[in-house]
N, C-alpha and C positions, 0 to 999 in steps of 0.2 A: 536700544537695549538688547543685549545678547540673550538668546534663549538658553536657559540653564538646564534643560532636560538632559539627563544623563541616561545612557542605555543600561540595561541590566547587566550585571557581571556574568559572562558566560561560564566562569569557573565556579563550580559548586563548592569545592574544598581542596585542600592540598595536604598530602601525607608525606612529609619530607620531600624527596625529589619527585614524587608522583603527583601530578595535577589531574584532578577529576573534573570533567566538564559536564554541564547540564545536558549538552547535546547527546553525549554518550549515555547518560543516565536515562534520559527520556526515550531514546531508541531501545535501550535495554528493558525499560518498563513496558513499552509497547509490545516487545517480544514476549515478555513474561505473561502479560495479561492475555495475549493471543494464545499462548501455549496452554494456559489454564482453561480457557474456553474450549479449545480444540480437544484437549485431553479428556475433559469431562464428557464431551459429546462422543469421543472415540469409544469410551467405555460403554455408552448406551448403544452404540452401533456395532458392538461386538468385535472391535479390533483387538489384536493381542496387546497385553499390558506393555506399557512403556513405548508403544509405537511412535508416538509424537515426541517423546523425550529423546529417543534415538534419532528421529528425523531432524529435530531441532539442533542436535549436536553437530550435524553435518550442514544443514541448510542455513543456519544463521551466519556462521563465518563465511561460507561460500557466497551467500547473498550479499553480504557486506563487501566482499572482494569484487563481486560482479557489479555492484552499484558504483564502486569507486572506479573500476576499469572503464565502465560506460561513461562516467562523468569526465574522466581524464581524456578519454579518446576524443570526445567532442569539444573539449576545452584545452587541447594540448598546448596551444599558444601561451597559456598561463603557467605551464609547467616546464616548457622547453628549456628555459634559462636556469631553472632550479628544480631538477627532477626529485630532489629530496622532499619537496613539498607534497609529492604524490602520497606520501605516507601520513601526512598530517590530517587525518580524517576528522579529528576533533574540531577542526575549523569549519566543518561542513563539506558539502560536495559529494553527497551520495545520491545518485540518480535512482529513483524508485523503479523505473522500468528496467534498468540493468539488474537490480536486485531481484525483481520478479522473474526475469528470464533465467537468471542463475538458480533461483530457488525452485522454479518449475522443473528445470533439467535435473536438479538434485533429487527432487521428489520422484521424478519418473524413474531414475536409476535405482533409487531406494526401494520403490514399489516393486520393481522387477526382481531385485535381489531378495526381497522378503516374500515374493510370490503373492503380493497384494494388488488390489485394484487401484491404479493411479487415480481414476476418476472418483472413487469412493474417498480416498485420502484428500483429494482436492476439494471435494464438496464439503467435507467436514471442516477443512481449513479455511474456506472462503470467508466466513464472518470474522475469523481470527486475523486474517491478513488485513482486512479493512480496519479492524480495531487497532492493530499495531501501527498502521499508517496514520490513523487519526491521532494517536498519542504521539507518535514520532514527529509529526509536523510541529509540535510545540518545541522540539529541539531546534527547528529552524527559527522559531520565534525568538528563542534565547540568543541565537547567533545573528539576528536581524537579517535573515535571508528569506527567500521565497515571498517576496512582496510585489505589489503592483504599482501602477502609475501614481502620480501625485494627486492628492485630494486635500481638502481643507480639514482642519480640526473639527469644525462644526459638522462636517459630513460623518466623521467617525463617531462623534457624540450622538448623532442622530440614529446610529446603529445600536445605541445604548451599551456601548462597550465600556468596560472599566478603564480608569486612567492608566492602569498598569499596561494594558494592551495599547491604548492610544499613544502613550509616551514612547513605547518601544517601537512604534511605527514612525517615529520621527527620525528619519535617516538622511544624512547628507543635507541637512538644512530644510527638509520638507517632510510633510506627512504623506504616507503611502497607503494604498489598499492593503489590508491584512489578508492577502490571498492564502496564506498558510491557514488562517482561521476558516475561510470559506471552504477550503478542501477538507479540513478536519471535521467540520460540522456535516458536510455532505457524506463523508465516510461514516460518521456515527449514525446518520440516518440510514445509510446502506446496511450497517450492521443490524439495525432493528428490522429492516425489511427482509434481510436474508434469514434472520431468526424466525420470522413469520412464515417465510417460504418453506422452512423445514416442515411445518405442519401441513403444507400443501402436498407433500409427498411427490415432489418432482421426479422426473426420470434422472437416473444417475448421470452426473456430469453437468447437469443444467444449473445447479447451484453455483458451481465455479464459473460457468459461462456467464451467468447472470451477474456475478461479481465483476468479471472482466468488462462487460458492457456498461454496467453502472459506473464503474470508476472511469472508464474511457470517456463517457459523456461529460462528466465534470471536469476531467483533466483537460479535455479539448477546449472547453469554454474558459476555464480559469487561466489556462496558459495564454490565452489571448489578452488577459489583463496584466500578466506578470511582466516585469521589466528585466528580471534576471532569469535567463533561459539559455538552453543549448540550441545550436543551429546545425542543420545538416545541409551540406552544399553551400553554407554561408547565407542562405536565404529563407529556408523553411524551418520553423520551430520543430525541433526533434520530437518533443513530447506530443505535439499536435499530430504529426505524421504517424507516430506509433499508435496514438489513440484512435485515429480514424481507421487504421489498418486492423487494429485489435477489434474495434466495434464491428466492422464489416466481416472480419474473419470469424468472430464469435457467432454472429447471426448465421453465416454460412455453415459453420460446424454444427450448430444447434439443429438446423433443418436437415443437414446431411446425415447426422447420426440417427435421426428419427426415421428418415426414408430408407436408410441402409440397415435398419434393425439393430443398430449398435447401442441403443439407449433403452433397452427393455427392462432393466432393473429399476426399482423405485428407491428413493432415498431412505425412507424409513424402514424398509425391510428388503428382503431378497426375493420378494414375490414377483414373478414375471407379469408383465402387463397383459400378455395373452392369457395367463392363468386367471387373472382378475376378470377378464372378459368372459371366460368360460363359466366362472362362478356366477356372474351376473346373468348369463344366458340360462343356467340351470335354475336359478331362482325365479326368473321370469317365466 
């Protein structure tokens, strides 16, 4: 008896000749929610009005372009015979690492142009980036991408997943690990942790570095389960290589900035750590 499971329609709706895909809607929703979270915090941290609105205006399209270029570069064999497919981003194929690199460069240039602290902007944006990634992964779900190796239906049912998710994980005649979901939930947990870390009043830059480390740990592990992945040199999973480099680099930068005195500002205010120590000394 043939399995009658049908995948969800990746098309949300059509307006005449315009086709709107769930992938784009969910990517956009993630960006919107991330912006609202960052903009609210930016006001509390004393940044000029519309800082994140202006940044998003540049960073969002540049990040999408960067994510696509990154993906196409490592999967050129899929586009060589039909280069026009490069522009079909609604079909999926946006590499998060490419988007993050492009977005970080954009934020760095933006901060310098506005005479603002890049680290302050990055710290405020860190939970928002994770939130956007968590929501955006459901766009992969709608496109039936970002999945892992084969599993049984009973395994998926043991995770207490709704039939909607289980059925969508039936791909090419078999059920698969919902790695998009694993990463989405990890990212949501990361958002909660970063919001709590705001109260810890970390040194400037350490919120963003914590984000980079948190995401890299999960991406390295989850990438080992995925069956749709990019390769560097044809043997190493690109995301795992980038994740381990980011993890090591993040730890090195964190300790270097402390030892070099480059992280003397606190997240919640502009009070120097040395000043805090002086006040404590006076009190004692």
